[in-house]
C-alpha positions in Angstrom: 79.2 81.0 82.2 82.0 83.5 81.6 81.5 87.2 81.8 81.9 87.4 78.0 79.4 84.6 77.5 76.9 86.3 79.7 77.4 89.5 77.8 76.7 87.8 74.4 73.7 85.9 75.9 72.2 89.1 77.3 72.9 91.1 74.1 70.9 88.5 72.1 68.0 89.1 74.5 68.3 92.9 74.1 69.9 93.5 77.5 73.1 95.2 76.4 73.8 97.5 79.4 74.6 95.5 82.5 77.5 94.8 84.8 79.1 92.3 82.3 79.2 95.1 79.7 81.0 97.4 82.2 83.6 94.7 83.0 84.3 94.0 79.3 84.7 97.8 78.6 87.1 98.2 81.6 89.1 95.1 80.6 89.3 96.0 76.9 90.4 99.5 77.8 93.1 98.3 80.2 94.4 96.0 77.4 94.4 98.9 74.9 96.6 100.8 77.4 98.9 97.7 77.6 98.1 97.5 81.3 98.1 93.7 81.0 98.6 93.1 84.8 95.6 95.3 85.7 93.5 93.9 82.9 94.2 90.4 84.2 93.5 91.5 87.8 90.2 93.1 86.7 88.9 89.9 85.3 90.4 87.7 88.0 88.9 89.7 90.9 85.6 90.1 89.0 85.6 86.3 88.5 86.2 86.0 92.3 83.2 88.2 92.9 81.1 86.1 90.6 82.3 83.0 92.4 81.3 84.5 95.8 77.9 85.4 94.3 77.3 81.9 93.0 78.4 80.4 96.3 76.1 82.7 98.2 73.1 81.9 95.9 73.9 78.2 96.1 74.1 78.4 99.9 70.8 80.2 100.1 69.1 77.6 97.8 70.6 74.7 99.8 69.3 76.5 102.9 65.7 76.2 101.5 66.2 72.8 100.0 67.5 71.5 103.4 64.0 72.3 104.7 62.4 70.3 102.0 64.5 67.3 101.0 65.8 64.3 102.8 68.1 61.4 102.0 65.2 58.9 102.2 63.4 59.1 98.8 61.5 55.9 99.1 58.8 54.7 101.5 58.2 51.3 103.0 54.5 50.4 102.7 52.6 47.3 103.6 51.2 45.2 100.7 49.7 41.8 101.1 51.4 41.4 104.5 54.8 42.3 103.1 56.9 45.5 103.4 57.9 46.9 100.1 59.8 50.0 99.1 58.0 52.4 96.7 58.3 56.0 95.6 56.3 58.4 97.9 54.3 59.4 94.8 52.9 55.8 94.7 51.5 55.9 98.2 47.7 56.4 98.5 45.6 57.8 101.3 44.9 55.0 103.7 48.1 53.0 102.9 50.1 51.8 105.9 53.8 52.8 105.9 56.6 52.6 108.4 59.5 54.9 109.2 62.8 53.8 110.8 64.8 55.9 113.3 66.8 58.6 111.6 64.6 58.7 108.5 62.8 61.8 107.2 59.1 61.3 107.0 57.9 61.9 103.5 54.1 61.7 103.9 51.5 63.1 106.2 49.9 60.5 108.4 48.5 59.3 111.7 50.5 57.0 114.1 49.1 53.5 114.3 51.8 51.8 116.3 55.0 52.8 118.1 56.2 55.9 119.9 59.0 58.3 119.1 60.3 61.8 119.2 60.3 63.9 116.0 62.6 66.6 115.0 60.2 69.3 113.6 62.7 72.1 113.5 62.7 72.2 109.7 59.0 73.0 109.7 58.3 74.8 112.9 61.7 76.1 114.1 61.1 74.3 117.4 64.4 72.9 118.7 62.8 70.5 121.3 61.8 67.1 119.9 58.0 66.4 119.7 56.7 63.2 121.2 54.2 61.2 119.1 52.1 58.2 120.1 49.3 56.2 118.4 46.5 58.4 117.3 48.8 61.5 116.9 49.2 63.3 113.6 52.6 63.7 112.0 53.7 65.9 109.1 56.0 65.1 106.2 59.3 66.9 106.4 59.9 66.0 110.0 62.6 63.5 111.1 61.9 60.3 113.2 64.6 60.4 115.9 64.3 57.1 117.7 61.5 54.5 117.6 60.0 52.6 114.7 56.7 54.1 113.7 53.8 52.5 111.8 51.6 55.1 110.2 48.6 55.5 108.0 48.8 58.0 105.2 46.3 60.8 105.5 47.3 62.7 102.3 49.0 61.6 99.1 52.4 62.9 98.3 51.1 65.6 95.9 49.1 67.2 98.7 51.6 66.5 101.5 53.0 69.2 103.7 56.5 68.8 102.3 55.5 68.8 98.7 53.2 71.8 99.2 56.1 73.7 100.8 58.4 72.8 97.9 56.0 74.0 95.2 55.0 77.2 97.0 58.6 78.1 97.6 59.5 77.5 94.0 56.7 79.9 93.0 57.7 82.3 95.7 61.0 83.1 94.0 59.1 84.4 90.9 57.2 87.0 92.8 59.4 90.0 93.2 59.0 92.7 95.8 58.6 96.4 94.9 62.1 97.1 96.2 63.5 94.3 94.1 61.7 95.5 91.0 62.9 99.1 91.6 66.5 97.9 91.8 66.1 96.0 88.5 64.7 99.1 86.8 67.4 101.2 88.5 70.2 99.0 87.1 68.6 99.2 83.6 69.0 103.0 83.5 72.0 103.3 85.8 74.5 101.5 83.4 73.9 103.8 80.4 74.2 106.8 82.7 77.5 105.5 84.0 78.8 104.9 80.5 77.8 108.4 79.5 79.6 109.9 82.6 82.7 107.8 81.8 82.6 109.0 78.2 82.5 112.6 79.3 85.6 112.0 81.5 87.2 110.4 78.4 86.4 113.1 75.8 86.2 116.3 77.9 90.0 116.7 77.9 89.9 117.0 74.1 88.4 120.4 74.6 91.5 121.5 76.7 94.0 119.6 74.7 94.9 117.3 77.6 93.6 114.0 76.2 95.9 111.1 76.8 96.2 107.7 78.5 95.4 109.3 81.9 91.9 110.2 80.6 91.3 106.7 79.4 92.5 105.3 82.7 90.3 107.5 84.7 87.2 106.6 82.6 88.0 102.9 83.0 88.3 103.3 86.8 84.9 105.0 86.9 83.4 102.1 84.9 84.9 99.6 87.3 83.7 101.3 90.5 80.2 101.8 89.0 79.5 98.1 88.5 76.1 97.6 90.4 77.0 94.0 91.4 76.4 94.5 95.1 72.8 95.7 94.5 72.0 93.2 91.8 72.9 90.2 93.9 72.5 91.2 97.6 68.8 92.3 97.4 67.3 89.1 95.9 69.6 87.1 98.1 68.3 89.0 101.1 64.7 88.2 100.2 65.5 84.6 99.5 67.1 84.3 102.9 64.1 85.9 104.5 61.7 83.5 102.7 63.9 80.6 103.7 64.0 81.8 107.3 60.2 82.0 107.4 59.9 78.5 105.9 62.1 77.2 108.8 59.3 78.4 111.1 56.7 76.6 109.1 55.5 79.7 107.3 55.3 79.8 103.5 55.6 83.3 102.1 54.7 83.1 98.4 57.2 85.7 97.2 59.3 88.6 98.3 56.5 91.1 97.5 54.4 89.6 100.3 57.4 89.5 102.7 58.0 93.2 102.1 54.2 93.9 102.5 54.4 92.5 106.0 56.5 95.5 107.0 53.6 97.8 106.1 50.8 96.0 108.0 48.4 98.4 109.6 45.4 96.2 110.2 44.8 92.5 110.5 41.3 90.9 110.4 41.0 87.4 111.9 38.5 84.7 111.3 37.4 83.1 114.5 36.9 79.3 114.1 40.1 77.4 113.4 42.1 80.6 113.4 41.8 82.2 116.9 40.1 79.1 118.3 41.2 75.4 118.0 38.4 74.4 115.7 38.0 71.2 117.7 34.3 71.6 118.6 32.5 69.2 120.9 28.9 68.9 121.6 27.9 70.7 124.8 24.1 70.2 124.7 21.3 69.0 122.5 17.8 70.6 122.7 14.9 68.9 120.8 11.4 70.0 120.0 8.4 68.0 121.2 8.0 64.7 119.4 11.7 64.4 118.5 14.3 62.3 120.4 17.9 63.4 120.9 19.1 60.1 119.3 17.0 60.8 116.1 18.2 64.4 115.9 21.9 63.4 116.3 21.7 60.6 113.8 19.9 62.7 111.2 22.4 65.7 111.7 25.3 63.3 111.5 24.2 61.9 108.2 24.0 65.3 106.6 27.2 66.6 108.3 29.3 63.6 107.2 29.6 64.9 103.7 31.0 68.2 104.8 34.6 69.2 105.8 33.5 72.2 107.9 34.7 72.0 111.6 31.2 72.2 112.9 30.0 69.4 110.6 33.0 67.2 111.5 32.2 67.7 115.2 28.6 66.6 114.7 29.4 63.6 112.5 32.0 62.3 115.0 29.6 62.1 118.0 30.1 58.3 118.3 26.5 57.6 117.1 26.2 55.2 114.2 25.6 57.3 111.1 22.6 56.0 109.1 23.2 55.2 105.5 21.0 57.8 103.8 21.2 58.4 100.0 20.9 62.0 99.0 19.7 63.0 95.5 20.4 66.6 96.2 23.1 68.1 98.5 24.1 71.7 98.7 26.5 73.4 101.2 26.2 77.1 101.4 29.4 78.6 103.0 28.8 80.5 106.2 25.2 79.4 106.4 24.5 75.6 106.3 23.5 72.6 104.3 20.3 71.7 102.5 19.8 68.1 101.3 17.1 66.0 99.8 17.0 62.2 100.4 16.2 59.6 97.7 12.7 59.4 99.4 12.1 63.1 98.8 12.7 64.2 102.5 14.3 67.6 102.8 16.8 68.1 105.6 18.2 71.5 106.6 21.2 71.9 108.9 22.6 75.4 109.6 22.6 78.5 111.6 19.5 80.4 112.8 19.6 83.0 110.0 19.8 80.3 107.4 16.8 78.4 108.6 14.7 81.6 109.0 15.5 82.6 105.5 14.2 79.2 104.3 11.0 79.8 106.3 11.6 77.4 109.1 9.6 78.5 112.2 12.2 78.2 115.1 11.2 77.9 118.7 12.0 80.9 120.8 15.6 80.5 121.8 17.7 81.7 124.6 20.9 83.4 123.6 24.0 81.2 124.0 27.7 82.0 124.1 28.2 78.7 122.3 27.9 77.9 118.6 24.4 76.8 117.7 23.5 74.5 114.8 19.8 74.0 114.0 18.1 71.1 112.2 14.8 70.9 110.3 13.0 68.2 108.3 10.6 69.1 105.6 10.7 72.7 107.0 9.6 71.3 110.4 11.9 72.4 113.2 13.5 69.5 115.1 15.9 71.2 117.5 19.4 72.4 117.9 22.9 71.3 118.9 25.2 73.5 121.1 28.9 73.2 120.3 31.8 74.8 122.1 35.3 75.6 121.0 38.5 76.6 122.9 40.9 79.5 122.2 44.3 78.6 120.9 47.1 78.7 123.5 49.2 81.3 121.6 46.3 83.4 120.3 46.2 86.0 123.1 50.0 86.3 123.1 50.0 86.9 119.3 47.3 89.6 119.6 49.3 91.4 122.3 52.5 91.3 120.2 50.8 92.6 117.2 49.3 95.5 119.1 52.8 96.3 120.5 53.9 96.6 116.8 51.2 99.2 116.3 49.0 96.8 114.2 45.2 97.1 114.8 43.3 93.8 115.1 39.7 93.0 114.2 37.5 89.9 114.3 35.2 88.7 111.5 33.0 85.7 112.0 29.9 84.1 110.8 29.1 82.9 114.3 26.5 84.4 116.6 27.2 87.8 118.1 27.2 86.6 121.7 29.9 84.0 121.0 32.0 86.3 118.9 31.8 89.0 121.5 33.0 86.5 124.2 36.1 85.6 122.1 36.8 89.2 121.2 36.8 90.2 124.9 39.1 87.3 125.9 41.5 88.3 123.0 41.4 92.0 123.8 40.0 92.8 120.3 37.9 95.9 120.5 36.2 95.8 117.1 34.4 92.7 115.9 31.8 91.8 113.3 29.5 88.8 113.7 26.9 86.7 111.8 28.6 87.4 108.5 28.3 85.6 105.2 31.4 85.3 103.1 30.4 88.1 100.8 29.8 90.3 103.8 33.3 89.7 105.1 34.5 90.9 101.6 32.4 94.0 101.8 33.8 95.0 105.2 37.4 94.4 103.9 36.7 96.5 100.8 35.5 99.4 103.0 38.7 99.4 105.1 40.8 99.0 102.0 39.2 102.0 100.5 39.9 104.1 103.6 43.4 102.9 104.3 46.5 105.1 104.4 49.0 105.2 101.4 51.3 102.2 101.5 49.4 100.7 104.4 48.6 97.0 104.0 45.6 95.1 105.4 45.7 91.4 106.1 43.0 88.7 106.6 43.8 85.5 108.5 41.5 82.5 108.0 41.3 78.8 107.3 38.0 77.7 105.8 36.4 77.5 102.3 34.2 80.5 103.2 37.4 82.5 103.9 38.8 82.2 100.4 37.0 85.3 99.0 38.3 87.4 102.0 41.8 86.0 101.6 41.8 87.0 97.9 40.3 90.5 98.7 42.8 91.6 101.4 46.3 93.0 100.5 47.7 90.0 102.3 45.7 86.7 102.6 47.1 84.5 105.4 45.8 80.9 105.6 46.1 78.4 108.4 47.7 75.5 106.5 47.7 72.5 108.8 43.9 72.0 108.8 43.0 74.7 106.2 40.9 73.9 103.1 43.0 73.6 99.9 41.2 76.5 98.2 42.1 78.8 101.1 45.7 77.7 101.0 45.9 78.2 97.3 44.3 81.7 97.5 46.5 82.9 100.3 49.7 84.9 100.0 51.1 83.5 103.2 50.4 80.0 104.7 51.0 79.1 108.4 51.6 75.4 107.9 51.6 74.6 111.6 48.5 76.6 112.5 50.5 78.4 115.2 49.5 82.1 115.3 52.8 82.9 117.1 54.7 82.2 113.9 52.8 85.1 112.3 54.3 87.7 114.7 57.8 86.1 114.3 57.5 86.2 110.5 56.7 89.9 110.7 59.9 90.3 112.7 61.8 88.4 110.0 60.3 90.7 107.3 61.4 93.8 109.2 64.9 92.3 109.7 65.1 91.4 106.0 64.1 94.9 104.9 66.6 96.4 107.3 69.4 94.3 105.9 68.3 95.1 102.3 68.3 98.8 102.9 71.6 98.6 104.7 73.0 97.0 101.5 71.4 99.6 99.3 72.7 102.5 101.5 76.2 101.1 101.9 76.6 100.1 98.3 75.4 103.4 96.8 77.1 105.6 99.5 80.5 103.8 99.1 80.3 103.9 95.3 79.5 107.7 95.3 82.5 108.3 97.6 84.9 106.2 95.4 83.4 107.8 92.2 84.3 111.2 93.6 87.9 110.2 94.2 88.1 108.4 90.8 86.8 111.5 89.0 89.8 113.4 90.5 92.2 110.7 89.4 92.9 109.6 93.0 91.9 105.9 92.6 93.8 103.3 90.6 92.1 100.5 88.7 93.5 98.0 91.2 91.8 99.9 94.0 88.6 100.2 92.0 88.5 96.4 91.5 89.1 95.7 95.2 86.5 98.2 96.2 83.8 96.7 93.9 84.5 93.1 95.0 84.8 94.2 98.6 81.4 96.0 98.6 79.7 93.1 96.9 81.3 90.6 99.4 80.2 92.6 102.4 76.7 93.0 101.1 76.4 89.2 100.5 77.7 88.4 104.0 75.2 90.9 105.4 72.4 89.2 103.6 73.5 85.7 104.7 73.2 86.8 108.4 69.5 85.9 108.1 70.3 82.3 107.6 71.9 81.8 111.0 69.8 79.8 113.4 70.4 82.2 116.2 68.8 85.1 114.2 65.2 85.5 115.4 
């Protein structure tokens, strides 16, 4: 759309004073003075600036789209022993599909047959190919480099990694940062002030009798120099580049406001299971009461746990024991506590932590303290025994905590697990302050206390992955969810999603946020400082309209190029 067209469109929406209005005033004034060459140059160079702006925005959008889209838009699935091509939206969970070498994988799945290396750089930023074999999980958005793969879909397209990234990034562009909103407001008041100042330069000579073409020319030059193009384009472009750079690491930042907030982090609270630890629990030991066999306890616990997606429940239900077919008339899962279910025969089964069973009046046997996670089982309020499960700490968790501390960020641990186990993880992580045996609402209360006591502008983040983490994610200034294995409600509630579950990407995203803000403030300082300098010369009549045009386009071009530096692969 032309400058004049944009001016008319904005005027209809009540946005009269913008950079397009300044350009039209400057061009009309030059034509009035019969400075046809300069009038033409004003519009030509301004059009060049708009072209550079459009190309920069297009490049940044392509940068993000490159992370999301692929040439292959159809999937080969097996139907009735034949391979047929369908749209990815038609594939259902459990369908078998295949991917040829060089194709982008459009659905999340598990490898059934074949081996290959995957290019995961679009999602994780990792340049080394990732080897996958039967039984391994793959993510949509990665590229199959060599072998033919036969896979089973684990998510439909709507809930796939690639589509989730696409939708969240689209929404991210609508959420503006405080700095971005400030510049928008600044431009709204800045333009009328500039026009008033130019008008004073135009009409002040009337008082001294020196009014003439030189006065008009000087006012036009001021209008030209004052155009806020560099600020208006380079700041949102900088945030878009930062969000795109984070997406390349496999981190979804849902808006520039959250990217800027990362630069003000003072405290981060971590959930334990699935966040600092792998969340891949395995049964360490089983202890039963008199009259109960281990086999009976495990089968009963597996039947109840098979309906839950909690990591502990998944570990219990995948013991290898045949899960009995038990019909439940009543089934209730209490986040952070346990499960209470009633069979069709009226038998009540309770599976949960020690506190939960005690609250329900179940008399537990005297227990020794364990540094492992303990899940207790009762039938008709009669205690049957407990299962000990153990977890391992993530490989990059300690390194991440160390890096965060170096940045001056305080770290805390919040968990619903037993105090002994939480204390053990906290010691290994170097986290001095921890809170254990918490219900979801108690996590929220702790966060609210710290939010009430925080410094001005300080931001507090919570990192978690489970359904019981959703309230805490919503309460913190910044909710950060583990996306690879996280519950959908946690991912939807969070402001930032670590799609690969790698904690190291969090510290790198904080670095990207600081880099983004440095570039944005460089653009602000350079743009305003240079314009103030040129305005001073223009007020004294020392700058021509030609030079003003070159200065405006030059400032904008440099600001755009500075913003685009974030898109380089070698940056961070």
